[in-house]
C-alpha positions as CSV (number, residue, x, y, z in Angstrom):
1,M,0.1,-0.3,-0.1
2,S,1.6,3.3,-0.5
3,Y,1.1,6.1,1.7
4,T,0.6,9.9,0.5
5,T,3.3,12.5,1.9
6,Q,1.1,15.0,4.1
7,K,2.1,18.4,4.3
8,G,0.9,21.1,7.1
9,G,2.0,24.4,8.8
10,C,1.1,27.5,10.3
11,L,-1.4,30.6,9.2
12,C,1.1,32.6,8.0
13,E,2.9,29.9,5.8
14,S,6.6,30.7,7.5
15,V,6.4,27.4,9.2
16,G,6.0,24.0,7.1
17,Y,6.2,20.4,7.5
18,K,6.0,17.3,6.0
19,F,5.8,13.3,6.4
20,N,4.7,10.2,5.4
21,Q,1.7,9.2,6.2
22,S,2.8,5.5,6.7
23,N,4.8,6.8,10.1
24,V,2.3,8.1,12.1
25,I,2.0,6.0,14.8
26,S,-1.4,7.1,16.6
27,A,-3.8,9.7,16.7
28,H,-5.0,10.8,19.9
29,H,-7.8,13.6,21.3
30,C,-6.1,15.5,24.6
31,H,-8.7,17.2,27.0
32,C,-6.0,18.0,29.4
33,K,-5.8,22.0,30.7
34,D,-2.7,22.5,29.2
35,C,-3.9,21.5,25.8
36,Q,-7.1,23.4,26.2
37,K,-5.3,26.6,26.8
38,S,-2.9,26.0,24.2
39,T,-5.1,25.5,21.4
40,G,-8.0,27.9,22.6
41,S,-10.3,24.8,22.3
42,G,-11.8,22.3,23.8
43,K,-9.2,19.9,23.6
44,A,-5.8,19.0,21.0
45,T,-5.9,16.4,18.4
46,I,-2.6,15.4,18.1
47,L,-0.4,12.9,15.8
48,L,2.3,11.0,17.1
49,I,5.3,10.2,14.6
50,P,8.6,9.4,15.0
51,A,10.8,13.0,15.4
52,D,13.2,11.1,12.1
53,A,10.2,10.9,10.1
54,L,9.2,14.4,10.5
55,E,10.8,17.4,8.0
56,V,10.1,20.8,9.3
57,N,10.8,24.3,7.2
58,G,10.8,27.3,9.2
59,E,11.6,28.5,12.8
60,I,9.3,27.1,15.4
61,K,9.5,28.5,18.8
62,Y,9.1,26.6,21.9
63,Y,7.2,27.4,25.4
64,S,8.1,24.4,27.8
65,V,6.2,23.8,30.9
66,I,5.3,21.1,33.7
67,G,2.8,19.0,32.2
68,S,-0.3,17.4,34.1
69,A,1.7,14.2,34.4
70,G,4.6,15.8,35.8
71,S,6.6,15.6,32.3
72,H,8.2,18.8,30.6
73,I,6.4,19.7,27.7
74,S,7.8,21.8,24.9
75,R,4.8,23.2,23.1
76,G,5.7,24.4,19.3
77,F,4.2,27.4,17.5
78,C,5.3,30.1,14.9
79,E,6.4,32.9,16.5
80,N,4.9,35.3,13.7
81,C,1.4,34.2,13.5
82,G,1.3,31.9,16.7
83,S,-0.3,28.5,15.1
84,P,0.3,25.8,17.7
85,L,2.4,23.2,15.6
86,I,4.3,20.2,17.1
87,S,4.6,19.4,21.0
88,F,7.3,16.7,22.5
89,V,7.5,15.2,26.1
90,E,11.5,16.5,27.1
91,E,11.8,13.0,28.5
92,N,11.2,11.5,24.9
93,P,12.0,13.8,22.3
94,D,12.3,10.7,19.3
95,I,8.5,11.3,19.5
96,K,6.7,14.3,18.0
97,F,2.8,15.6,18.5
98,I,1.4,17.3,15.3
99,K,-1.8,19.5,16.1
100,A,-4.2,17.9,13.4
101,G,-5.5,21.3,12.9
102,S,-2.1,22.2,11.4
103,L,-2.5,19.7,8.4
104,D,-3.2,21.0,4.7
105,D,-5.5,18.3,4.9
106,S,-7.0,16.5,7.8
107,S,-9.4,14.0,6.5
108,W,-7.7,11.0,7.1
109,V,-6.9,10.9,10.6
110,S,-9.2,9.1,12.9
111,A,-8.4,9.5,17.1
112,D,-7.5,6.2,18.8
113,S,-8.4,7.5,22.3
114,N,-9.1,10.5,24.5
115,F,-6.5,11.3,26.7
116,F,-7.5,13.4,30.4
117,S,-11.4,12.9,29.8
118,S,-11.3,13.5,33.2
119,S,-10.5,17.6,32.5
120,A,-13.0,17.6,29.5
121,S,-15.1,20.7,29.1
122,P,-19.1,19.6,28.8
123,W,-18.8,21.9,25.8
124,S,-16.3,19.9,24.0
125,P,-17.3,16.1,25.5
126,V,-14.8,12.9,24.8
127,D,-15.8,10.7,22.0
128,E,-17.3,7.7,23.5
129,D,-16.8,5.7,20.8
130,I,-13.1,5.5,21.4
131,H,-11.1,4.3,24.2
132,T,-10.8,6.9,26.8
133,F,-8.3,7.3,29.6
134,T,-9.1,9.5,32.8
135,H,-5.6,11.2,32.8
136,N,-2.3,10.2,30.5
137,P,-2.7,6.5,29.4
138,D,0.1,4.4,30.8
139,F,1.8,2.4,27.6
140,A,4.3,0.6,29.9
């Protein structure tokens, strides 16, 4: 099966990225308070992808915080237009989280699960049709 090269980027087109769709590990909705604040929405829909499978053009600025689960999260955005693009857990920089809303075409994205359902807003409820974790999932 041949997979498509997927592209995305920021609103002002200063930053762009691309990757082969076959390299996507999974997709999730995260309802944690940090994702709500950083997206200005009820959740962040993210694609997990190996860092070495992602090609970025342009300058991404990162803002780092200690996340709800205690890890250090770096959230990347365009410093010109502010579009959220790519994040990662500093303790595991080999996996990047692409914000699905920054894709040029996100019609193929299908979320596998919900994270942090415990902090989901009533106006942006979890998708009850997929697996739901009250906090971060434990993949160990």
